[in-house]
C-alpha positions as CSV (number, residue, x, y, z in Angstrom):
1,M,41.7,40.6,125.3
2,L,43.5,38.1,123.0
3,G,45.8,37.1,125.9
4,A,42.8,36.7,128.2
5,A,41.2,34.3,125.7
6,V,44.4,32.2,125.4
7,A,44.9,32.1,129.1
8,Q,41.3,31.0,129.6
9,R,41.5,28.3,126.9
10,L,44.7,26.8,128.3
11,A,43.2,26.8,131.8
12,D,40.1,25.1,130.5
13,D,42.4,22.5,129.1
14,G,44.0,21.9,132.5
15,A,46.9,24.2,132.5
16,T,48.0,26.4,135.5
17,V,48.6,29.8,134.0
18,A,50.9,32.7,134.8
19,F,50.4,35.8,132.6
20,T,51.9,39.3,132.5
21,Y,50.2,42.6,132.2
22,A,51.6,46.2,131.8
23,T,48.4,48.1,132.8
24,A,44.9,47.4,133.9
25,A,45.7,45.7,137.1
26,D,42.1,45.3,138.1
27,A,41.3,43.5,134.8
28,A,44.3,41.2,135.3
29,Q,43.2,40.3,138.8
30,A,39.7,39.7,137.7
31,L,41.0,37.3,135.0
32,A,43.1,35.5,137.5
33,E,40.1,35.0,139.8
34,R,37.9,33.8,136.9
35,I,40.5,31.3,135.8
36,G,41.3,30.1,139.3
37,R,44.7,28.5,138.7
38,A,46.4,31.7,137.6
39,L,49.2,34.1,138.6
40,P,49.1,37.7,137.2
41,I,52.6,39.3,137.0
42,H,53.1,43.0,136.4
43,A,55.8,43.5,133.7
44,D,56.7,46.4,131.6
45,L,58.4,44.6,128.7
46,Q,60.2,47.8,127.6
47,D,62.5,47.0,130.6
48,P,64.8,44.2,129.5
49,R,64.8,42.8,133.0
50,A,61.0,42.3,133.0
51,A,61.0,39.3,130.7
52,S,63.4,37.2,132.7
53,G,61.9,38.5,135.9
54,A,58.4,37.2,134.9
55,V,59.9,33.8,134.1
56,D,61.8,33.7,137.4
57,T,58.6,34.6,139.3
58,T,56.7,31.8,137.5
59,V,59.3,29.2,138.2
60,S,59.5,30.3,141.8
61,R,55.8,29.8,142.2
62,F,55.1,26.7,140.1
63,G,58.5,25.0,139.8
64,R,58.7,24.9,136.0
65,I,57.4,26.2,132.7
66,D,56.0,23.8,130.1
67,I,54.4,26.2,127.7
68,L,55.4,29.8,126.8
69,I,53.0,32.1,124.9
70,N,54.5,35.3,123.6
71,N,51.6,37.7,123.0
72,A,52.5,41.2,124.2
73,A,53.0,43.7,121.4
74,H,53.3,47.4,120.8
75,F,51.6,48.8,117.7
76,A,53.2,51.8,116.1
77,R,51.7,53.3,112.9
78,G,52.5,56.4,111.0
79,E,54.1,58.0,108.0
80,L,57.7,56.7,107.5
81,D,59.4,60.1,107.8
82,R,57.5,60.9,111.0
83,I,58.5,57.8,112.9
84,T,60.7,58.8,115.8
85,L,63.7,57.1,117.3
86,E,61.7,56.7,120.5
87,Q,58.9,54.8,118.6
88,V,61.5,52.6,117.0
89,D,63.2,51.8,120.3
90,R,59.9,51.0,122.1
91,T,58.5,48.9,119.3
92,L,61.7,46.8,119.0
93,A,62.0,46.5,122.7
94,V,58.5,45.0,123.2
95,N,58.0,43.2,119.9
96,V,61.5,41.7,119.4
97,R,63.9,42.0,122.4
98,A,61.4,41.1,125.0
99,V,60.3,38.0,123.1
100,F,63.8,36.8,122.6
101,L,64.7,37.4,126.2
102,T,61.6,35.6,127.4
103,C,62.3,32.6,125.2
104,Q,65.9,32.5,126.4
105,A,64.8,32.6,130.0
106,A,62.0,30.1,129.7
107,A,64.0,27.6,127.7
108,R,66.4,27.2,130.7
109,H,63.5,25.7,132.6
110,M,61.8,23.6,129.9
111,G,62.2,19.9,129.4
112,E,61.1,17.4,126.8
113,G,57.8,18.4,125.3
114,G,58.1,22.1,126.0
115,R,56.3,24.4,123.7
116,I,57.1,28.0,122.7
117,I,54.2,29.7,120.8
118,T,54.6,33.3,119.6
119,I,51.8,35.5,118.3
120,G,52.8,37.5,115.2
121,T,50.5,39.3,112.7
122,C,49.1,38.8,109.2
123,V,50.8,42.0,108.0
124,T,54.1,40.1,107.9
125,E,52.6,38.3,104.9
126,R,50.7,41.1,103.3
127,V,50.9,44.8,104.1
128,P,47.5,46.3,103.2
129,G,48.5,49.9,103.1
130,P,51.1,52.6,104.1
131,G,52.1,53.5,107.6
132,M,52.9,50.0,108.9
133,T,56.6,49.7,108.1
134,L,57.9,49.7,111.7
135,F,55.3,47.3,113.1
136,T,55.7,44.9,110.1
137,M,59.4,44.9,110.4
138,S,59.3,44.1,114.1
139,K,56.8,41.3,113.8
140,S,58.5,39.8,110.8
141,A,61.5,39.1,113.1
142,L,59.4,36.6,115.0
143,T,59.3,34.1,112.0
144,G,63.1,34.1,112.0
145,L,63.2,33.8,115.8
146,T,60.9,30.8,115.6
147,K,62.9,29.0,113.0
148,G,66.1,29.6,115.0
149,L,64.5,28.4,118.2
150,A,63.3,25.2,116.5
151,R,66.9,24.3,115.5
152,D,68.4,25.3,118.9
153,L,65.8,23.6,121.0
154,G,64.7,20.7,118.8
155,P,67.4,18.3,120.2
156,R,65.9,18.9,123.6
157,G,62.4,18.0,122.4
158,I,61.1,21.6,122.6
159,T,59.0,23.0,119.8
160,A,58.6,26.6,118.6
161,T,55.9,27.9,116.4
162,V,54.4,31.3,115.4
163,I,50.8,32.2,114.7
164,H,49.9,35.1,112.4
165,P,46.4,36.4,113.3
166,G,44.3,38.3,110.8
167,P,41.7,40.9,111.7
168,I,40.5,39.8,115.2
169,D,37.6,41.4,117.1
170,T,39.3,43.1,120.1
171,H,39.0,46.3,122.0
172,A,41.9,47.7,120.0
173,N,40.5,46.7,116.6
174,P,36.7,46.1,117.0
175,A,34.8,44.3,114.3
176,D,32.4,47.3,114.2
177,G,35.2,50.0,114.3
178,P,35.8,52.7,111.7
179,Q,38.4,50.5,109.8
180,A,36.6,47.2,110.1
181,A,35.0,47.2,106.6
182,A,38.4,47.8,105.0
183,F,40.1,45.1,107.0
184,S,37.3,42.6,106.4
185,G,37.5,43.3,102.7
186,H,41.1,42.1,102.6
187,T,40.1,38.7,103.9
188,A,38.8,35.8,101.8
189,L,36.0,35.1,104.3
190,G,34.9,38.8,104.4
191,R,34.8,39.0,108.2
192,Y,36.7,39.4,111.4
193,G,37.9,36.4,113.4
194,T,37.4,36.1,117.2
195,T,39.9,35.7,120.0
196,D,38.7,32.2,120.4
197,D,39.9,31.3,116.9
198,I,43.4,32.2,118.0
199,A,43.1,30.5,121.3
200,A,42.0,27.3,119.6
201,T,45.1,27.2,117.4
202,V,47.3,27.9,120.5
203,A,45.6,25.0,122.3
204,H,46.2,22.7,119.4
205,L,49.9,23.6,119.1
206,A,50.3,23.4,122.9
207,G,48.6,20.0,123.1
208,E,49.1,16.6,121.7
209,G,48.4,17.8,118.2
210,G,51.5,20.0,118.2
211,R,54.0,17.3,119.1
212,Y,55.6,17.1,115.7
213,I,55.2,20.7,114.6
214,T,58.1,23.1,115.0
215,G,59.8,26.0,113.1
216,A,56.4,26.6,111.4
217,A,54.2,29.7,110.9
218,F,50.4,29.5,110.9
219,S,48.1,32.1,109.4
220,V,44.8,32.3,111.2
221,D,43.6,35.2,109.2
222,G,40.4,34.3,107.3
223,G,42.4,34.3,104.1
224,F,44.0,37.8,104.6
225,A,47.3,36.6,103.0
226,A,45.7,34.5,100.3
């Protein structure tokens, strides 16, 4: 849902969009048809070959990549002593390894003005309760990744930023869900944000407004981390 909003906003701003999906092929195809200038790519990011494969498919179709948005994530929550090795491996594979490999692959095809924008989470700044250690650890790595990318790619005129969303109204975490009141209560604004709030920030960083912004993290969280 968040990825769809970002894809739609970038397309509205004139971009041709390629996006990955792991499941829900029908929904992916419907989104591509709605956008018009879009290429849906099936990719299970637990497979280390999937990230570079998606980049290769995009470049083969469109010739280059100007903007990379890292949005896929696996959410693992549970008591610390009950987290399994399988959960650890899957979480790190999707939330960390796949992001690194996608950035590595995409950077090979980017030129001056390229943008890498990664979606993190507000819980890297403030953990509201127990059971989120694995997820928080994995997403915290994205801030370090972003700073490293900024230094590695800055001489080539490529920027890297990370956005940390707060409680956002999605199918997975609806604003009228059983935990919504608790999450809203942690924000300064007392409410959930929308996927359009995140998409607007992505569009800013991907556009002219983001030319001189790199190595930076942005909280779009309604004051969750305040």
